[in-house]
Every structure is written in structure tokens, then in C-alpha cells.
C-alpha positions, 0 to 999 in steps of 0.5 A: 144638634139644636136646631136654629129655630129653637134658639132663644132671641136676644130679646129674651136673653136680655129680659132673663138678664135684667131679671137676674141681675134684680134678683141678684142686687136684692141678695147683694142688698140683703146680704150687705144691708148694714155696710151698705147703709153705713157707707151710704150714710157716710156718702151723704154726709160727705158734702164737699169734697174734701169729706168726699176723699175721706169717703173714697178709703172706706168705699174701698175697703166695702170693696176688698171685704165685699166683692169675693163673697159677691163674685161667689154669690153670683157664681153659685146661682148661676152655676147651680141653677143651670146645672140643676135645671137649665134656667135662672129665675129669670130664664125661668120667667122668660121660658129659655132654657140653656142646654149642652149646644150638642145633645141638647141635654142640661149641662154637666156640673163642670160645664155649668160652673165654667159658663158661670164663671167666665160670666161673672169675670165677663159681668163684673170685671170686663165691662159685659164685654164678654156678652158682646158675641151674642150679637153676631152669633146666629145661636146668640152665643156669649163667650161664657155660652162657647166656653161652656159649649151651650146655646140657649133655647126657647122653651115656648117651641116645647108647648 
């Protein structure tokens, strides 16, 4: 069992989340640069409400075409990095790591990807509601942590 003093603070988790969000935004911008810029040009040209109504179907089409790939990108980023190292880039920079709540070892492939899947669903479709339990849990566990049987620990205690 992980000692309570090893649990990462909400501040460090928020910092890691912010860094990872910036990284993922950059990935999405790079991968979907052309359609995003085409859509941005259409939006900036729509100076009247009627013209904006013409842009809405284009926005919906972009979402239908790109959202499955963006969803997959998020799951792969979080799932693969947590499975292999216990850390995303944000967690690495904040010196925190995801570990199994019982053994303290890295998560198994299945648990890492279950955690990533629940995290991505919460982030993209449930308005971050799955993150709320972290504010009421002594272990600062989100719903995706609980489902993945994980806890995020502070690595500075290892030094």
C-alpha cells in the first residue's frame, strides 16, 4: 500500500494536466493543420449570422471526421506512456508518477489503457466530471485512477 505522504498534490497533478493538454493541443494542431486552417478561414469570413449558419455544417463535418482520431490519439498518448513509464510528459516534468495503488508498481497494459479510456471520455464528453472525485479523496484519485486501480505519487520523496 502506498503511504499517504507519497500521494501527489492536486497542484502537481493540475500542472501535469496543463502541460499534457498543451502537448495534445499541439499534436492535434499539427495533425489537423490544413482542415483547421480551412475552417478558421471560413469562420473569419462569416461576418453575418446568416453566413455563420453556413459554417456550422462544416464545423460539424470536421468534428465527425476528426473526433475519432483525436480520441484515439489521447488514449494512445496517456495509455502508452503510463503503461511504459508511469508518466506522461506533464507528469515527468512535474516529477509525479502513476502506480498501482496496492503494489506501487507500474500499471499493467490493461489497467493503463482502461485508465486512459475513462480519462479521455471524461475529458472529451463529460465536461471533466470524472476528475471531480480527486478533490474529495484523500488519495486525490479521479474516477480514471479508481477504475485503473491507480494512485499518482510524488517522486521527489524518492530523492
